[in-house]
C-alpha positions in Angstrom: 182.2 76.6 45.8 183.5 78.9 43.1 182.3 76.4 40.6 178.5 76.6 42.1 178.8 80.3 41.8 180.1 80.3 38.3 177.1 77.9 37.4 174.5 80.3 38.9 176.1 83.4 37.2 176.0 81.7 34.0 172.3 80.7 34.7 171.6 84.4 35.5 173.1 85.2 32.1 171.1 83.0 30.3 168.0 84.6 31.7 169.2 88.1 30.7 169.9 86.7 27.1 166.3 85.3 27.1 165.0 88.5 27.8 166.8 90.1 25.1 165.6 87.7 22.3 162.2 89.7 22.0 164.2 92.8 21.5 166.5 91.7 19.0 164.3 89.2 17.1 163.1 91.6 14.5 166.8 93.0 14.0 168.0 89.6 13.3 165.2 88.8 10.9 166.6 91.2 8.4 170.2 90.9 9.2 170.3 87.5 7.7 169.7 88.6 4.2 171.3 92.1 4.2 174.5 93.1 2.4 177.0 94.9 4.0 177.4 97.5 0.9 175.7 100.3 2.7 176.9 103.8 2.3 177.7 104.8 5.7 179.7 108.0 6.4 182.4 107.4 9.3 183.7 110.2 11.5 186.4 111.4 9.1 183.9 111.9 6.3 181.1 113.4 8.5 180.5 117.1 8.6 178.4 118.0 11.6 177.1 121.4 12.2 178.2 121.4 15.8 181.8 120.9 15.0 181.8 123.7 12.6 180.3 126.1 15.0 182.9 124.9 17.4 185.8 125.7 15.0 184.3 129.5 14.4 184.1 130.1 17.9 187.9 129.1 18.6 188.7 131.2 15.6 186.8 134.6 16.9 187.9 133.9 20.4 191.4 132.9 19.9 193.0 135.5 22.3 190.9 133.7 25.0 192.9 130.5 26.7 189.5 128.5 27.7 190.2 124.9 27.7 188.3 123.0 25.0 185.1 121.3 25.8 185.1 117.5 25.4 182.9 116.5 22.5 181.2 113.0 22.2 182.1 111.0 19.2 179.6 111.7 16.4 176.9 109.3 15.5 177.5 107.7 11.9 175.1 109.1 9.6 173.8 107.1 6.4 173.9 109.2 3.2 171.0 108.5 0.8 171.8 107.8 -2.6 169.2 106.9 -5.3 169.1 103.2 -6.4 170.1 102.8 -10.1 168.7 99.4 -11.7 171.5 97.4 -13.0 171.1 94.2 -15.0 167.9 92.8 -17.0 164.5 94.3 -15.3 161.2 94.9 -16.5 160.3 97.7 -14.0 162.1 99.9 -11.7 160.8 103.0 -9.6 162.3 104.9 -6.7 160.1 107.8 -7.0 163.2 110.2 -6.4 162.4 112.5 -9.2 159.6 113.8 -6.9 157.0 113.4 -9.5 154.6 110.7 -10.7 155.6 111.0 -14.2 154.8 107.6 -15.9 151.9 106.8 -13.5 148.4 107.0 -14.4 145.6 108.1 -11.8 142.5 105.9 -12.4 139.3 108.2 -13.0 136.7 105.3 -13.2 133.9 104.4 -10.6 133.7 101.3 -8.8 130.3 99.3 -9.5 128.0 97.9 -6.9 129.0 100.5 -4.7 127.3 103.7 -3.1 127.8 106.6 -5.2 129.6 108.6 -2.5 132.4 106.3 -2.2 132.3 104.7 -5.7 134.8 107.2 -7.4 138.4 106.5 -7.3 139.2 109.9 -5.7 141.8 108.9 -3.3 145.1 111.5 -3.1 148.5 110.2 -3.8 151.6 112.2 -3.4 155.3 111.9 -3.6 157.2 112.7 -0.6 159.7 111.7 2.1 158.2 109.8 5.2 157.1 111.9 8.0 159.8 110.6 10.5 162.4 109.9 7.9 165.9 108.7 9.0 167.2 109.1 5.3 166.8 112.7 4.2 166.3 112.8 0.5 164.5 109.5 0.1 161.0 110.1 -1.6 158.2 107.4 -1.9 154.7 107.1 -3.3 152.1 108.0 -0.1 148.6 107.1 0.0 147.2 110.3 1.5 143.4 109.8 2.1 141.4 107.6 4.5 138.2 105.8 3.7 138.4 106.2 0.1 139.1 104.2 -3.1 142.5 104.6 -4.6 143.8 103.3 -7.9 147.2 104.3 -9.5 149.2 102.3 -12.0 152.1 102.4 -14.7 153.1 100.1 -17.7 156.3 98.0 -17.6 159.3 98.6 -20.0 158.2 95.5 -21.8 155.6 92.8 -21.1 156.6 90.0 -18.7 156.5 86.8 -20.3 156.6 83.6 -18.2 159.2 81.3 -20.0 162.1 79.9 -18.7 163.3 82.4 -16.1 161.7 83.2 -12.7 159.3 86.1 -11.8 161.0 88.3 -9.0 158.9 91.4 -7.7 159.7 93.4 -4.8 158.6 96.8 -3.2 158.8 98.5 0.2 156.0 99.4 2.5 155.8 101.5 5.6 152.5 101.8 7.7 153.5 105.2 9.0 150.3 105.6 11.0 150.1 102.0 11.9 147.0 100.2 10.1 143.2 99.7 11.1 141.6 98.1 7.9 143.3 98.3 4.5 145.6 96.9 2.0 149.2 97.5 0.5 149.3 94.9 -2.0 150.1 95.4 -5.9 148.7 93.9 -8.7 150.2 92.7 -12.0 147.9 93.7 -14.8 147.3 91.2 -17.5 148.4 92.1 -20.9 145.1 92.5 -23.0 143.9 95.0 -26.0 141.2 96.3 -23.6 143.9 97.2 -20.9 143.1 101.1 -20.2 145.1 102.3 -16.9 142.6 105.6 -16.9 140.0 103.0 -16.2 141.6 101.0 -13.8 139.1 99.2 -11.2 138.9 96.4 -8.9 137.6 94.2 -12.0 140.7 95.1 -14.3 142.1 91.4 -15.1 145.3 90.9 -13.2 147.7 87.9 -13.4 149.1 88.1 -9.9 148.2 90.1 -6.7 150.8 90.2 -4.0 151.3 92.0 -0.9 150.1 92.8 2.9 146.5 93.1 3.8 144.9 93.5 7.4 141.5 94.1 8.8 140.7 94.0 12.6 143.2 91.3 13.8 143.4 89.4 10.6 146.9 89.8 9.3 147.3 88.7 5.7 150.1 88.2 3.1 148.5 87.6 -0.4 149.8 85.8 -3.1 147.1 85.0 -5.6 147.2 84.2 -9.1 144.7 83.7 -11.9 144.9 80.4 -13.5 143.2 79.9 -17.0 141.4 76.8 -17.4 142.8 75.0 -20.7 139.6 73.5 -21.5 136.9 76.4 -20.9 139.3 79.2 -21.1 137.9 80.7 -18.1 140.0 82.3 -15.3 140.2 81.0 -11.6 141.6 82.5 -8.6 144.2 80.3 -6.8 145.4 81.4 -3.3 148.6 80.4 -1.8 148.5 78.8 1.8 148.6 81.1 4.7 152.3 81.6 6.1 153.0 80.1 9.3 155.1 83.3 10.6 153.5 85.8 12.9 152.9 88.9 10.6 151.7 91.3 13.2 155.1 93.2 13.7 155.4 94.1 10.1 152.3 96.1 10.4 152.7 97.4 13.8 156.4 98.7 14.1 156.2 101.3 11.8 159.4 100.4 10.0 160.1 100.1 6.4 159.7 96.3 5.1 160.8 95.0 2.1 158.5 92.4 0.3 159.5 90.1 -2.3 157.7 87.5 -4.4 159.8 84.7 -6.5 157.9 82.4 -8.9 160.1 79.9 -10.4 159.6 78.1 -13.6 159.6 74.7 -11.8 156.4 75.7 -10.1 157.9 76.7 -6.8 157.3 80.0 -5.1 158.9 82.0 -2.1 157.3 84.8 -0.2 159.9 87.0 1.7 159.7 89.8 4.2 163.1 91.7 4.7 164.8 89.0 2.6 163.7 86.1 5.0 161.2 83.5 3.7 158.0 83.4 5.5 156.0 81.3 3.0 156.9 78.7 0.4 155.5 75.9 -1.6 154.4 74.6 -5.0 151.7 75.8 -7.4 150.7 72.5 -7.9 150.1 71.5 -4.1 150.3 74.5 -2.0 147.2 76.7 -3.3 143.5 76.5 -3.0 141.6 75.6 -4.8 144.1 73.5 -6.6 145.2 73.9 -10.2 144.1 70.8 -11.3 140.7 69.2 -10.6 140.1 65.6 -9.6 140.0 63.0 -12.4 136.7 61.6 -10.9 133.7 63.3 -9.3 130.6 61.9 -7.7 127.6 61.3 -10.1 125.2 63.8 -9.7 122.2 61.6 -11.3 123.0 58.8 -8.7 120.4 58.4 -5.8 120.3 56.4 -2.6 118.2 53.1 -3.0 115.2 53.4 -0.7 115.8 49.9 0.9 119.4 51.1 1.6 120.1 50.3 5.4 122.7 52.5 6.9 122.2 51.5 10.6 125.1 49.7 12.1 123.2 48.6 15.2 119.5 47.8 15.7 117.4 46.8 18.8 117.2 43.2 19.5 113.9 42.1 18.0 114.0 39.0 20.1 114.7 40.5 23.4 111.8 40.4 26.1 111.5 42.6 29.1 111.8 40.7 32.4 108.9 40.2 34.7 110.2 41.7 37.7 111.2 44.9 35.6 109.2 48.0 37.3 108.9 50.9 34.8 106.8 53.0 37.3 109.2 52.7 40.2 110.3 56.3 41.1 113.8 57.4 40.7 114.0 58.7 44.4 112.0 57.9 47.6 111.8 59.1 51.0 114.6 58.2 53.4 112.6 55.8 55.9 115.8 56.2 58.2 115.7 59.8 58.7 114.3 61.4 62.0 113.1 65.0 62.8 115.7 67.0 64.4 115.3 68.0 67.9 113.7 71.3 68.3 112.0 71.6 65.0 109.0 74.1 65.0 106.1 72.6 63.2 103.8 75.3 64.1 106.1 78.2 63.0 106.1 79.3 59.3 109.3 79.7 57.6 108.4 83.2 56.3 106.4 85.8 57.9 104.7 89.4 56.8 107.0 92.2 57.8 105.8 93.7 61.1 107.6 96.8 60.3 106.0 97.1 56.9 103.3 100.0 56.4 100.8 100.0 53.6 101.6 102.9 51.3 99.2 105.8 51.4 98.4 105.9 47.5 97.5 102.1 47.9 94.0 101.7 46.2 92.4 98.3 47.0 90.1 98.4 44.1 92.8 98.7 41.5 95.8 97.0 43.5 93.9 94.3 45.3 94.2 93.5 49.2 97.6 94.8 50.5 100.0 92.4 52.1 103.1 93.0 53.8 106.3 91.7 52.2 107.6 88.3 53.6 110.5 88.1 55.7 112.4 85.4 57.3 110.7 84.1 60.8 113.3 85.3 63.5 111.9 82.4 65.5 113.5 80.1 63.3 117.0 81.6 63.4 117.7 79.4 66.4 115.7 76.3 65.7 117.0 73.8 63.1 114.0 74.4 60.9 110.3 75.5 60.6 107.1 74.4 59.1 106.0 71.0 58.3 109.1 68.5 58.3 109.5 66.1 55.3 111.9 63.3 55.2 114.6 63.7 52.7 114.7 61.9 49.5 117.3 59.3 48.3 117.9 57.3 45.2 115.7 54.4 44.8 117.8 51.4 44.9 114.9 49.4 42.8 114.8 52.1 40.0 115.1 50.9 36.6 113.7 53.0 34.4 112.0 52.5 31.3 112.9 49.2 29.5 114.5 49.3 26.1 115.9 46.1 23.9 119.6 45.9 23.9 121.4 46.8 20.6 122.8 44.3 18.4 124.9 44.2 15.1 122.6 44.6 12.4 122.8 41.9 9.7 121.4 44.1 7.1 124.1 47.0 7.5 125.3 48.2 4.1 127.3 51.1 5.1 127.1 54.8 4.6 125.8 55.3 0.9 127.7 57.3 -1.5 127.0 58.2 -5.0 129.5 56.5 -7.4 132.5 58.1 -9.2 132.2 58.9 -12.7 135.1 60.5 -14.9 135.1 64.2 -14.3 134.1 66.0 -17.6 135.9 69.1 -16.7 139.0 67.3 -15.8 142.6 68.7 -17.2 146.0 68.2 -16.1 148.3 71.3 -16.3 151.8 70.6 -15.0 153.2 74.0 -15.8 151.0 76.5 -13.9 154.1 78.9 -13.9 153.3 79.7 -17.5 150.8 82.2 -16.5 149.4 85.0 -18.8 151.9 87.8 -19.6 151.3 91.1 -18.0 152.3 94.6 -18.9 151.7 96.9 -16.1 151.6 97.4 -12.4 148.9 98.9 -10.1 147.8 99.8 -6.7 144.0 99.6 -6.1 143.2 99.8 -2.6 140.7 100.9 0.2 142.2 101.9 3.4 140.7 103.3 6.7 144.3 104.6 7.5 146.3 107.2 5.5 150.0 107.7 5.0 151.0 104.3 3.8 154.5 104.9 2.2 155.5 102.7 -1.0 159.0 102.9 -2.6 161.3 100.9 -4.8 159.2 98.9 -6.9 161.1 96.6 -9.1 160.2 93.5 -11.2 163.1 91.6 -12.9 163.9 87.8 -13.6 167.3 87.9 -12.3 168.1 87.2 -8.3 171.4 88.9 -8.4 169.9 92.1 -10.0 167.1 92.1 -7.4 169.3 91.6 -4.4 171.4 94.4 -5.6 168.4 96.7 -5.9 167.3 95.8 -2.4 170.7 96.4 -0.9 171.0 99.8 -2.6 167.3 100.8 -1.7 166.1 99.0 1.5 169.5 98.5 2.8 170.1 102.1 3.1 166.8 102.6 5.1 167.6 99.4 7.3 171.0 101.1 8.3 169.5 104.4 8.8 166.8 102.9 10.9 169.3 100.8 12.9 171.5 104.1 13.6 168.5 105.6 15.1 167.5 102.9 17.2 167.4 103.6 20.8 169.6 102.1 23.5 169.5 98.6 24.9 167.6 99.7 28.2 164.9 101.5 26.0 164.4 98.5 23.8 164.1 96.3 26.9 161.5 98.7 28.2 159.7 98.9 25.0 159.8 95.0 24.8 158.3 94.6 28.4 155.5 97.0 27.4 154.5 94.8 24.4 155.0 91.4 26.6 154.6 92.1 30.4 155.8 88.5 31.2 159.5 90.0 30.5 159.3 91.8 33.6 159.4 88.7 35.5 162.6 87.5 33.6 164.3 91.0 34.2 163.7 90.6 38.1 164.9 87.1 38.0 168.0 88.1 35.8 168.9 90.6 38.6 167.5 88.9 42.0 168.5 85.3 41.5 172.2 85.7 41.1 172.4 87.9 44.0 170.5 85.6 46.2 172.5 82.5 45.2 175.8 84.1 45.6 174.8 85.4 49.2 173.8 81.9 50.0 176.5 80.0 48.9 179.2 82.7 49.7 178.2 84.2 53.2 176.5 81.2 54.8 179.0 78.5 54.1 181.0 76.5 56.8 184.0 78.1 58.1 187.1 76.1 57.5 189.7 76.0 60.3 193.2 77.4 59.4 196.2 75.1 59.9 199.0 75.7 62.2 201.3 76.3 59.1 199.0 79.3 58.0 199.5 80.7 61.7 202.9 80.4 61.2 203.0 82.7 58.0 201.0 85.4 59.9 201.0 87.0 63.4 197.2 86.2 64.1 196.4 84.9 67.2 196.1 81.1 67.0 192.6 79.6 68.7 193.0 77.4 71.6 192.5 74.0 69.6 193.9 71.8 72.4 191.1 72.2 74.8 188.6 71.6 72.1 190.5 68.3 71.4 190.6 67.4 75.0 186.6 68.0 75.4 186.3 65.6 72.1 188.4 62.9 73.7 186.3 63.2 76.9 182.9 62.5 75.1 184.5 59.7 73.2 185.6 58.1 76.9 181.9 58.7 78.4 180.4 57.0 75.3 182.7 53.9 75.7 181.8 53.7 79.6 178.1 53.9 78.7 178.8 51.1 76.1 180.7 48.8 78.6 177.9 49.3 81.4 175.3 48.4 78.8 177.4 45.1 77.9 177.7 44.5 81.9 173.9 44.9 82.4 173.0 42.3 79.7 175.5 39.5 80.9 174.3 40.0 84.6 171.1 38.4 83.8 171.8 35.1 82.2 168.9 33.0 80.9 170.6 29.7 81.9 174.0 28.3 83.7 177.1 29.0 81.3 179.4 26.0 80.6 183.0 26.3 81.3 184.0 26.7 77.7 181.6 29.6 77.4 183.2 31.4 80.3 186.5 30.9 78.8 185.5 32.6 75.7 184.2 35.5 77.5 187.2 35.9 79.2 189.3 36.0 76.2 187.1 38.3 74.6 187.3 40.9 77.6 191.1 40.8 77.5 191.1 41.4 73.7 188.8 44.4 74.2 191.1 45.7 77.1 194.2 45.4 74.8 192.2 47.5 72.1 191.6 50.2 74.4 194.9 50.3 75.7 196.3 50.6 72.2 193.9 53.3 71.4 194.9 55.2 74.4 198.4 54.9 73.4 197.9 56.6 69.9 195.9 59.5 71.3 198.7 60.2 73.8 201.2 60.1 70.8 199.1 62.4 68.7 198.5 64.7 71.5 202.4 65.1 72.2 202.9 65.7 68.6 200.6 68.3 68.2 202.1 70.0 71.5 205.4 70.0 69.9 204.1 71.6 66.9 202.2 74.2 68.7 205.5 75.1 70.8 207.4 75.2 67.6 205.1 77.5 66.0 204.9 80.0 69.0 208.8 79.7 69.5 209.2 80.9 65.8 206.8 83.7 66.1 208.2 87.1 65.9 206.1 88.2 69.0 208.1 85.7 71.1 211.4 86.9 70.0 213.7 88.7 72.4 214.7 92.2 71.2 218.5 92.4 70.4 220.7 94.5 72.5 222.7 97.5 70.9 226.3 96.5 71.1 
């Protein structure tokens, strides 16, 4: 019994864990890649205003001996410290200076756009997040909606793709959610014509990377421009779509870290919060592919006029059978049907409404002769039908339809025609697409229908350890601060249930199922009879077991008597005269049965006397049966 209860309690715990999975999923995703070196103040280092106020009151009212009010332990507070770049890097920006020094706002206009919205006049600002959990942390904020925004900054030195990886990472927080807009960055190609003041959508870039959303289409771009070694032209290559669900990163209003790693072996990784959400090869996992096909279809090849692509044809030797009737109808009247009794042939199914009245403004010259609207004939309500009776129709068993020759394999079938293949004149093989065009600036060129998009901690390097250290010092602090301000478990469960209503079923089952199972298995089980030894230990009254045993013995004796009477009834109607040998065998069998019955009775009597002795012994030793001692 206890094992069953334990099993079902474990089952309930499993259901509860299942309910908590959606609540903690987002936290677990970022916990895997986060380092632990976060500057968090403990209780000894934390100075709270409430504690200071309490000390001042105690000093001022020292003469009063009021008992001190208990104070709840303070919540750990994360202290912000601006990240400092360490190690080799090409760009690092935390915006903690509070200015846009080093950044250039574009004053250009977008081509092929209405004049009212063509100008890049969207506003940018450096400020803290609206609901910041880390006072002192500032970032770049896109402030305008339904406007074009463009801002850029030069790198410390151009990034050249050689033998080390490219790592770019930055933070984004959609503080007001996002309806339609992007938060991606562009790595601007190093060219003599590069002018950051004229930064527009057509400015050449080497890589475009970051989140983008419009409607219910959630994207995480990784696009690079590949140079054709034969023609010198550039073509955009798009990485495959991530398999992960990206919706949470756009809707949870938390700060997320976006990282792109491109390796010299042509592999790439796209990470969100230091968790890989997309990866692959520049050679095989982008569209269109980097290297074109070695052969193409000949554009000058044409299908011959006598080319037969028909796999099946009608049998030219087939002849329509003489008994094939193409004119036979598909359905015919059912000759076996009979008119139901009571059918009213002379009554119409519909009649003019006798209560209808011609409108006063009815003009017969203009509107024609007035007729009352049709209503169902009340005389037909109790009859099986009204009007002319017609036989119902059934499928014609002789119907064959139009005759067609059967189909046979085409002896002249040549297959589906395709133009012949020829060598691709534009073919090339680039086995090192990683070696892209160098870039010398980073920029944001965006259109958004939502404002208050927060950017922070841009970093470009070729060393993973350096990038991880920068992420820990910047985004790691934000994550720790947001985690400290997270609501309790109950609030998280309610929030998760609002987003996923099916979780209410899990919550109810987690509570109700164990209670029902415990009640069923604990409160409705069979009662066990205590042994005489247990009654000996306590003074509880012992039930009258002897009477129950006697009743059971009487029932057994009645069953035996009924069985003997059945045997006698069978033997009282012999089918034929028995031989002396058969009679002897029957007598021996009866004697054996009598002996067995006598032995059973003796055993039962012995058991009864033993139980009686045991009961007498228990009663004799019971404290209640002892005589009180006389005082000497």
